[in-house]
C-alpha beads as a LAMMPS data file, in Angstrom:
LAMMPS data file: protein, C-alpha beads

226 atoms
225 bonds

1 atom types
1 bond types

-500.0 500.0 xlo xhi
-500.0 500.0 ylo yhi
-500.0 500.0 zlo zhi

Masses

1 110.0

Atoms # bond

1 1 1 -20.611 18.292 -5.935
2 1 1 -17.374 20.334 -7.524
3 1 1 -19.085 20.547 -10.576
4 1 1 -20.449 24.286 -10.513
5 1 1 -23.097 23.459 -13.850
6 1 1 -26.466 24.409 -13.437
7 1 1 -27.222 20.260 -13.158
8 1 1 -24.113 18.651 -12.131
9 1 1 -22.345 15.790 -13.905
10 1 1 -22.215 14.034 -10.142
11 1 1 -23.783 14.749 -6.715
12 1 1 -23.192 13.170 -3.417
13 1 1 -26.568 13.450 -1.072
14 1 1 -26.428 12.137 2.347
15 1 1 -28.657 11.571 5.469
16 1 1 -26.780 13.148 8.177
17 1 1 -23.596 15.290 8.357
18 1 1 -21.469 15.990 11.060
19 1 1 -18.433 18.350 10.782
20 1 1 -15.400 19.427 13.612
21 1 1 -14.622 22.696 11.793
22 1 1 -11.095 22.732 10.189
23 1 1 -10.828 19.093 11.060
24 1 1 -13.413 16.422 9.881
25 1 1 -16.275 15.849 8.245
26 1 1 -18.520 12.569 8.443
27 1 1 -21.454 11.647 6.918
28 1 1 -24.269 9.032 6.838
29 1 1 -26.147 7.350 4.266
30 1 1 -24.325 8.627 1.339
31 1 1 -25.357 7.872 -2.218
32 1 1 -23.333 9.075 -5.080
33 1 1 -25.235 10.009 -8.031
34 1 1 -24.145 10.671 -12.047
35 1 1 -26.593 13.030 -13.397
36 1 1 -29.636 11.518 -11.844
37 1 1 -28.962 8.109 -11.717
38 1 1 -27.777 6.538 -7.889
39 1 1 -24.492 4.498 -8.648
40 1 1 -23.256 3.655 -5.834
41 1 1 -23.749 4.129 -1.508
42 1 1 -21.935 4.019 1.299
43 1 1 -23.237 3.702 5.025
44 1 1 -20.277 6.289 6.432
45 1 1 -17.913 8.164 4.550
46 1 1 -15.169 10.682 6.048
47 1 1 -13.504 13.262 4.754
48 1 1 -10.506 15.242 6.545
49 1 1 -10.594 18.799 5.396
50 1 1 -6.855 19.642 5.635
51 1 1 -6.609 16.793 2.726
52 1 1 -4.994 18.408 -0.646
53 1 1 -5.040 15.321 -2.616
54 1 1 -8.126 14.080 -4.099
55 1 1 -9.849 10.894 -2.654
56 1 1 -10.723 9.269 -5.708
57 1 1 -7.845 9.251 -8.571
58 1 1 -7.782 7.070 -11.876
59 1 1 -4.547 7.173 -13.945
60 1 1 -5.128 5.861 -17.581
61 1 1 -1.547 4.551 -19.403
62 1 1 -0.280 1.726 -21.643
63 1 1 2.668 -0.819 -21.873
64 1 1 3.475 -3.311 -24.018
65 1 1 3.494 -6.191 -21.640
66 1 1 0.417 -5.104 -19.793
67 1 1 -1.797 -3.195 -22.665
68 1 1 -4.143 -0.277 -21.832
69 1 1 -4.499 0.222 -18.101
70 1 1 -6.599 2.139 -15.836
71 1 1 -5.161 2.474 -12.082
72 1 1 -7.508 3.704 -9.911
73 1 1 -7.132 4.539 -5.929
74 1 1 -9.648 5.847 -3.233
75 1 1 -7.989 7.289 -0.548
76 1 1 -9.678 6.134 2.943
77 1 1 -9.525 7.508 6.580
78 1 1 -10.422 5.428 9.397
79 1 1 -9.252 7.778 12.381
80 1 1 -5.947 9.796 13.485
81 1 1 -3.838 6.434 13.642
82 1 1 -5.232 4.223 10.413
83 1 1 -5.543 5.731 6.587
84 1 1 -4.492 4.495 3.383
85 1 1 -5.645 3.334 -0.350
86 1 1 -7.751 1.004 -1.666
87 1 1 -6.558 -0.301 -5.518
88 1 1 -8.735 -1.239 -8.005
89 1 1 -6.771 -1.744 -11.407
90 1 1 -7.627 -2.724 -14.739
91 1 1 -5.374 -4.354 -17.404
92 1 1 -6.221 -4.789 -21.084
93 1 1 -3.963 -8.230 -21.509
94 1 1 -4.019 -9.105 -17.539
95 1 1 -7.293 -8.367 -16.336
96 1 1 -8.044 -6.885 -12.627
97 1 1 -5.797 -6.406 -10.083
98 1 1 -6.650 -5.423 -6.088
99 1 1 -4.891 -4.127 -3.073
100 1 1 -4.736 -2.211 0.036
101 1 1 -2.239 0.214 1.320
102 1 1 -3.264 1.087 5.487
103 1 1 -0.722 3.517 7.246
104 1 1 -0.721 3.031 11.060
105 1 1 0.289 4.703 14.268
106 1 1 -0.119 2.266 17.672
107 1 1 0.601 5.500 19.862
108 1 1 2.498 3.257 21.969
109 1 1 4.310 0.672 19.829
110 1 1 5.386 2.325 17.010
111 1 1 4.202 3.299 13.355
112 1 1 4.347 1.522 10.140
113 1 1 2.516 0.442 6.845
114 1 1 1.262 -2.160 5.288
115 1 1 0.805 -3.255 1.544
116 1 1 -1.034 -6.099 -0.343
117 1 1 -1.528 -6.734 -3.939
118 1 1 -2.790 -9.382 -6.008
119 1 1 -3.974 -10.195 -9.702
120 1 1 -5.035 -13.168 -11.582
121 1 1 -3.547 -12.761 -14.853
122 1 1 -5.458 -14.177 -17.877
123 1 1 -3.800 -17.042 -19.843
124 1 1 -2.846 -15.309 -23.112
125 1 1 -1.275 -18.202 -24.778
126 1 1 -2.994 -18.550 -28.125
127 1 1 -1.812 -22.210 -28.349
128 1 1 -3.769 -23.371 -25.434
129 1 1 -7.224 -23.990 -25.926
130 1 1 -9.741 -21.889 -23.887
131 1 1 -10.852 -25.007 -21.719
132 1 1 -7.486 -25.438 -20.568
133 1 1 -6.189 -21.954 -19.948
134 1 1 -5.839 -21.022 -16.373
135 1 1 -5.360 -17.799 -14.325
136 1 1 -2.122 -17.124 -12.777
137 1 1 -2.341 -15.354 -9.321
138 1 1 0.876 -13.480 -8.830
139 1 1 0.458 -10.984 -5.421
140 1 1 3.174 -9.089 -3.200
141 1 1 3.341 -8.464 0.817
142 1 1 5.167 -5.388 2.035
143 1 1 5.440 -4.212 5.951
144 1 1 7.552 -2.016 7.491
145 1 1 7.393 -0.946 11.214
146 1 1 9.780 1.354 13.508
147 1 1 9.294 1.436 17.043
148 1 1 11.599 3.537 19.441
149 1 1 11.101 2.621 22.892
150 1 1 13.412 5.166 24.546
151 1 1 15.779 7.552 23.226
152 1 1 18.745 4.662 23.289
153 1 1 16.608 1.788 22.015
154 1 1 15.445 1.625 18.374
155 1 1 13.672 -1.869 16.435
156 1 1 12.830 -1.355 12.767
157 1 1 11.512 -4.595 10.675
158 1 1 10.964 -4.535 6.915
159 1 1 9.180 -7.847 5.468
160 1 1 8.995 -8.074 1.572
161 1 1 7.245 -10.966 0.215
162 1 1 6.582 -11.616 -3.910
163 1 1 4.983 -14.499 -5.788
164 1 1 8.039 -14.322 -8.586
165 1 1 11.196 -12.286 -9.173
166 1 1 9.085 -9.801 -11.452
167 1 1 6.163 -9.027 -10.329
168 1 1 7.384 -5.529 -8.946
169 1 1 8.942 -4.953 -12.540
170 1 1 5.787 -5.235 -14.047
171 1 1 3.361 -3.470 -11.998
172 1 1 5.584 -1.077 -9.682
173 1 1 8.208 -0.116 -12.087
174 1 1 9.070 3.050 -10.215
175 1 1 9.461 1.321 -7.061
176 1 1 11.581 -1.378 -8.752
177 1 1 13.890 0.999 -10.338
178 1 1 14.689 2.918 -7.245
179 1 1 15.244 -0.908 -5.166
180 1 1 15.242 -3.767 -7.595
181 1 1 14.866 -6.799 -4.674
182 1 1 14.196 -5.243 -1.317
183 1 1 15.251 -7.726 1.523
184 1 1 13.485 -8.618 4.735
185 1 1 14.963 -7.843 8.285
186 1 1 14.424 -6.901 12.084
187 1 1 17.123 -4.689 13.653
188 1 1 17.279 -3.785 17.533
189 1 1 19.644 -1.509 18.947
190 1 1 20.676 -0.225 22.011
191 1 1 23.587 2.962 22.148
192 1 1 25.448 3.151 24.697
193 1 1 27.579 6.541 25.438
194 1 1 30.836 5.002 23.696
195 1 1 29.202 1.906 21.913
196 1 1 26.669 0.333 20.026
197 1 1 24.762 -3.068 20.915
198 1 1 22.510 -4.569 17.707
199 1 1 20.900 -7.584 17.017
200 1 1 20.378 -8.346 13.452
201 1 1 18.194 -11.028 11.980
202 1 1 17.781 -11.179 7.841
203 1 1 15.701 -14.309 6.796
204 1 1 15.639 -14.963 3.038
205 1 1 12.152 -14.618 2.503
206 1 1 11.558 -15.170 -1.441
207 1 1 13.645 -18.630 -2.103
208 1 1 14.034 -17.199 -5.858
209 1 1 16.512 -14.855 -4.213
210 1 1 20.151 -14.874 -3.315
211 1 1 21.014 -13.312 0.136
212 1 1 23.379 -14.237 3.056
213 1 1 21.008 -15.049 5.729
214 1 1 21.739 -14.064 9.458
215 1 1 19.427 -15.862 11.545
216 1 1 20.430 -13.449 13.771
217 1 1 23.772 -11.624 14.156
218 1 1 24.501 -10.273 17.571
219 1 1 27.344 -7.004 17.048
220 1 1 28.912 -4.670 19.684
221 1 1 30.543 -1.979 17.714
222 1 1 32.494 0.716 19.873
223 1 1 33.820 4.282 19.047
224 1 1 37.456 5.339 19.230
225 1 1 38.888 6.160 22.549
226 1 1 41.596 7.053 24.968

Bonds

1 1 1 2
2 1 2 3
3 1 3 4
4 1 4 5
5 1 5 6
6 1 6 7
7 1 7 8
8 1 8 9
9 1 9 10
10 1 10 11
11 1 11 12
12 1 12 13
13 1 13 14
14 1 14 15
15 1 15 16
16 1 16 17
17 1 17 18
18 1 18 19
19 1 19 20
20 1 20 21
21 1 21 22
22 1 22 23
23 1 23 24
24 1 24 25
25 1 25 26
26 1 26 27
27 1 27 28
28 1 28 29
29 1 29 30
30 1 30 31
31 1 31 32
32 1 32 33
33 1 33 34
34 1 34 35
35 1 35 36
36 1 36 37
37 1 37 38
38 1 38 39
39 1 39 40
40 1 40 41
41 1 41 42
42 1 42 43
43 1 43 44
44 1 44 45
45 1 45 46
46 1 46 47
47 1 47 48
48 1 48 49
49 1 49 50
50 1 50 51
51 1 51 52
52 1 52 53
53 1 53 54
54 1 54 55
55 1 55 56
56 1 56 57
57 1 57 58
58 1 58 59
59 1 59 60
60 1 60 61
61 1 61 62
62 1 62 63
63 1 63 64
64 1 64 65
65 1 65 66
66 1 66 67
67 1 67 68
68 1 68 69
69 1 69 70
70 1 70 71
71 1 71 72
72 1 72 73
73 1 73 74
74 1 74 75
75 1 75 76
76 1 76 77
77 1 77 78
78 1 78 79
79 1 79 80
80 1 80 81
81 1 81 82
82 1 82 83
83 1 83 84
84 1 84 85
85 1 85 86
86 1 86 87
87 1 87 88
88 1 88 89
89 1 89 90
90 1 90 91
91 1 91 92
92 1 92 93
93 1 93 94
94 1 94 95
95 1 95 96
96 1 96 97
97 1 97 98
98 1 98 99
99 1 99 100
100 1 100 101
101 1 101 102
102 1 102 103
103 1 103 104
104 1 104 105
105 1 105 106
106 1 106 107
107 1 107 108
108 1 108 109
109 1 109 110
110 1 110 111
111 1 111 112
112 1 112 113
113 1 113 114
114 1 114 115
115 1 115 116
116 1 116 117
117 1 117 118
118 1 118 119
119 1 119 120
120 1 120 121
121 1 121 122
122 1 122 123
123 1 123 124
124 1 124 125
125 1 125 126
126 1 126 127
127 1 127 128
128 1 128 129
129 1 129 130
130 1 130 131
131 1 131 132
132 1 132 133
133 1 133 134
134 1 134 135
135 1 135 136
136 1 136 137
137 1 137 138
138 1 138 139
139 1 139 140
140 1 140 141
141 1 141 142
142 1 142 143
143 1 143 144
144 1 144 145
145 1 145 146
146 1 146 147
147 1 147 148
148 1 148 149
149 1 149 150
150 1 150 151
151 1 151 152
152 1 152 153
153 1 153 154
154 1 154 155
155 1 155 156
156 1 156 157
157 1 157 158
158 1 158 159
159 1 159 160
160 1 160 161
161 1 161 162
162 1 162 163
163 1 163 164
164 1 164 165
165 1 165 166
166 1 166 167
167 1 167 168
168 1 168 169
169 1 169 170
170 1 170 171
171 1 171 172
172 1 172 173
173 1 173 174
174 1 174 175
175 1 175 176
176 1 176 177
177 1 177 178
178 1 178 179
179 1 179 180
180 1 180 181
181 1 181 182
182 1 182 183
183 1 183 184
184 1 184 185
185 1 185 186
186 1 186 187
187 1 187 188
188 1 188 189
189 1 189 190
190 1 190 191
191 1 191 192
192 1 192 193
193 1 193 194
194 1 194 195
195 1 195 196
196 1 196 197
197 1 197 198
198 1 198 199
199 1 199 200
200 1 200 201
201 1 201 202
202 1 202 203
203 1 203 204
204 1 204 205
205 1 205 206
206 1 206 207
207 1 207 208
208 1 208 209
209 1 209 210
210 1 210 211
211 1 211 212
212 1 212 213
213 1 213 214
214 1 214 215
215 1 215 216
216 1 216 217
217 1 217 218
218 1 218 219
219 1 219 220
220 1 220 221
221 1 221 222
222 1 222 223
223 1 223 224
224 1 224 225
225 1 225 226
């Protein structure tokens, strides 16, 4: 426990622990207790000793269209090639939302990250009887991948899909401020000494958006030379 009181508010106990000095601590049969009451059990728990951020974060807040909310995230670490976040959020006016982020490294075919989030919004219409109310499922999926097979060859892919046009604005406003409507595309390019050959595909993934589709576009660009 990081609590230095004589009787800690919370404590982690385990059956077996293994440590690689300065790198990773792995514990088996982990129990989390609040005071003397056990509240959580994990078969295996892994902690990178070089982590500077907390594993568990709870962020409170309030917004007009969401009410009071608590955003919970748990940082997980599978191995050197796979790590990310688990999300469990509570919104006073909307209900529970959950999601997962994964950052990966294939060690041969590039690196990337995947994000998935969904929420079944409560029907808050006062004019509708409780028996007729229906939850509204809203979600988003994001995928980014980059692979450089050689110094001259590069492949980039980004995929964004969301249930409706306002989902990012309602639940991920900071991301929405940076990019209101991210597009989906894949791009392969090969660099020659005096030219670049590229293949670009840009489909319209979200039907509510307006985008110029390229399915696909092949381009050869040269530099000015004598």
